[in-house]
N, CA, C and O of each residue as an XYZ file, in Angstrom:
232
protein
N     124.026    100.813    108.018
C     122.679    100.553    108.484
C     122.340     99.076    108.251
O     122.673     98.523    107.203
N     121.702     98.457    109.194
C     121.335     97.043    109.104
C     120.043     96.870    108.301
O     119.288     97.821    108.099
N     119.810     95.649    107.855
C     118.565     95.323    107.168
C     117.399     95.520    108.128
O     117.563     95.465    109.347
N     116.208     95.754    107.552
C     115.025     95.951    108.398
C     113.777     95.473    107.669
O     113.719     95.477    106.439
N     112.781     95.062    108.444
C     111.461     94.741    107.926
C     110.597     95.980    108.051
O     110.612     96.649    109.083
N     109.843     96.289    107.004
C     108.874     97.383    107.037
C     107.483     96.785    106.874
O     107.251     95.982    105.971
N     106.558     97.173    107.744
C     105.160     96.744    107.675
C     104.355     97.925    107.161
O     104.525     99.054    107.620
N     103.471     97.652    106.200
C     102.662     98.731    105.616
C     101.332     98.175    105.126
O     101.151     96.960    105.039
N     100.407     99.069    104.808
C      99.125     98.678    104.232
C      99.140     98.983    102.744
O      99.583    100.052    102.322
N      98.651     98.034    101.953
C      98.615     98.230    100.510
C      97.346     98.988    100.104
O      96.564     99.389    100.965
N      97.143     99.182     98.820
C      96.006     99.949     98.314
C      94.664     99.321     98.687
O      93.654    100.018     98.779
N      94.655     98.002     98.901
C      93.431     97.300     99.279
C      93.221     97.284    100.792
O      92.238     96.720    101.273
N      94.134     97.897    101.546
C      94.011     97.948    102.997
C      94.569     96.734    103.715
O      94.415     96.615    104.931
N      95.219     95.824    102.986
C      95.810     94.636    103.613
C      97.225     94.947    104.090
O      97.898     95.841    103.577
N      97.646     94.185    105.079
C      98.993     94.364    105.632
C     100.006     93.569    104.824
O      99.749     92.429    104.436
N     101.142     94.170    104.578
C     102.244     93.530    103.863
C     103.545     93.917    104.554
O     103.598     94.855    105.349
N     104.596     93.161    104.224
C     105.909     93.549    104.715
C     106.909     93.467    103.579
O     106.708     92.752    102.598
N     107.974     94.204    103.732
C     109.114     94.110    102.825
C     110.371     94.117    103.673
O     110.428     94.741    104.733
N     111.368     93.415    103.184
C     112.675     93.373    103.844
C     113.611     94.247    103.032
O     113.788     94.033    101.833
N     114.207     95.229    103.684
C     115.122     96.141    103.008
C     116.541     95.910    103.509
O     116.783     95.745    104.705
N     117.471     95.905    102.557
C     118.893     95.795    102.885
C     119.357     97.099    103.509
O     118.634     98.095    103.496
N     120.548     97.090    104.049
C     121.114     98.281    104.674
C     121.220     99.472    103.746
O     121.224    100.616    104.199
N     121.306     99.211    102.431
C     121.393    100.311    101.464
C     120.024    100.796    101.000
O     119.939    101.661    100.128
N     118.946    100.248    101.576
C     117.588    100.676    101.243
C     116.927     99.878    100.136
O     115.752    100.094     99.841
N     117.653     98.964     99.519
C     117.089     98.156     98.430
C     116.143     97.100     98.989
O     116.464     96.441     99.978
N     114.981     96.934     98.363
C     114.035     95.898     98.766
C     114.573     94.557     98.287
O     114.847     94.377     97.101
N     114.724     93.616     99.222
C     115.276     92.312     98.860
C     114.264     91.175     99.032
O     114.520     90.053     98.595
N     113.127     91.451     99.659
C     112.070     90.443     99.782
C     110.755     91.149    100.113
O     110.742     92.208    100.740
N     109.654     90.541     99.682
C     108.329     91.069    100.002
C     107.445     89.927    100.471
O     107.654     88.771    100.104
N     106.472     90.260    101.274
C     105.549     89.257    101.798
C     104.199     89.326    101.122
O     103.903     90.261    100.378
N     103.386     88.321    101.393
C     102.038     88.266    100.859
C     101.127     89.244    101.599
O     101.560     89.894    102.550
N      99.880     89.349    101.172
C      98.901     90.222    101.828
C      98.284     89.485    103.019
O      97.921     88.313    102.917
N      98.173     90.178    104.128
C      97.579     89.631    105.354
C      96.378     90.478    105.752
O      96.375     91.695    105.568
N      95.366     89.827    106.294
C      94.168     90.545    106.751
C      94.445     91.374    108.007
O      93.852     92.436    108.199
N      95.349     90.881    108.861
C      95.603     91.569    110.127
C      97.090     91.888    110.276
O      97.947     91.248    109.668
N      97.364     92.885    111.093
C      98.745     93.236    111.391
C      99.429     92.095    112.131
O     100.602     91.807    111.896
N      98.687     91.446    113.029
C      99.246     90.314    113.779
C      99.668     89.193    112.834
O     100.722     88.588    113.030
N      98.869     88.909    111.823
C      99.222     87.894    110.837
C     100.486     88.264    110.080
O     101.332     87.411    109.812
N     100.608     89.539    109.738
C     101.792     90.035    109.043
C     103.035     89.868    109.922
O     104.073     89.402    109.452
N     102.928     90.241    111.169
C     104.053     90.105    112.096
C     104.425     88.638    112.294
O     105.604     88.314    112.440
N     103.432     87.747    112.301
C     103.712     86.312    112.403
C     104.460     85.828    111.164
O     105.339     84.973    111.272
N     104.126     86.362    109.990
C     104.844     86.021    108.768
C     106.304     86.415    108.855
O     107.181     85.661    108.434
N     106.568     87.591    109.397
C     107.950     88.048    109.580
C     108.690     87.121    110.539
O     109.824     86.728    110.269
N     108.065     86.776    111.641
C     108.700     85.884    112.620
C     108.980     84.514    112.017
O     109.996     83.893    112.330
N     108.085     84.041    111.153
C     108.302     82.760    110.494
C     109.551     82.797    109.620
O     110.333     81.846    109.610
N     109.735     83.874    108.897
C     110.930     84.013    108.063
C     112.178     84.063    108.929
O     113.176     83.411    108.622
N     112.128     84.828    110.005
C     113.292     84.922    110.891
C     113.665     83.554    111.460
O     114.846     83.248    111.625
N     112.671     82.743    111.757
C     112.894     81.430    112.353
C     113.329     80.389    111.327
O     114.255     79.619    111.579
N     112.671     80.362    110.177
C     112.856     79.271    109.218
C     113.864     79.543    108.095
O     114.387     78.595    107.509
N     114.141     80.774    107.792
C     114.981     81.080    106.627
C     116.483     80.849    106.813
O     117.157     80.543    105.830
N     117.040     80.979    108.012
C     118.506     80.848    108.114
C     119.062     79.550    107.515
O     120.155     79.555    106.949
N     118.332     78.451    107.630
C     118.829     77.184    107.110
C     118.158     76.738    105.831
O     118.355     75.603    105.397
N     117.365     77.609    105.213
C     116.618     77.224    104.014
C     117.557     76.972    102.840
O     118.445     77.778    102.561
N     117.355     75.840    102.148
C     118.204     75.551    100.995
C     117.797     76.409     99.789
O     116.683     76.932     99.734
N     118.695     76.540     98.848
C     118.394     77.217     97.584
C     118.069     76.116     96.586
O     118.875     75.213     96.362
N     116.871     76.196     95.981
C     116.418     75.170     95.050
C     116.082     75.846     93.730
O     115.284     76.783     93.692
N     116.683     75.377     92.659
C     116.382     75.920     91.340
C     115.204     75.142     90.759
O     115.211     73.911     90.760
N     114.196     75.856     90.265
C     113.011     75.209     89.686
C     112.804     75.614     88.261
O     111.854     75.162     87.622
C-alpha cells in the first residue's frame, strides 16, 4: 500500500492532515486550518516543496 494523506477534523472542529506510510504509521502531521480548502492547500504545498527540501539539524 502506498503512502496517503488523511484529512480530518480535530476536537476543536479545525481541519488537519496527517501523512501515513504504507504500513499505516503516521509519519507527518499538519497544523490546524480553518477551512478544508486551506488544509488541502497545505498538502499541495508539501507535495510541491518537500521533494528537494534539505535536512537541517537545529
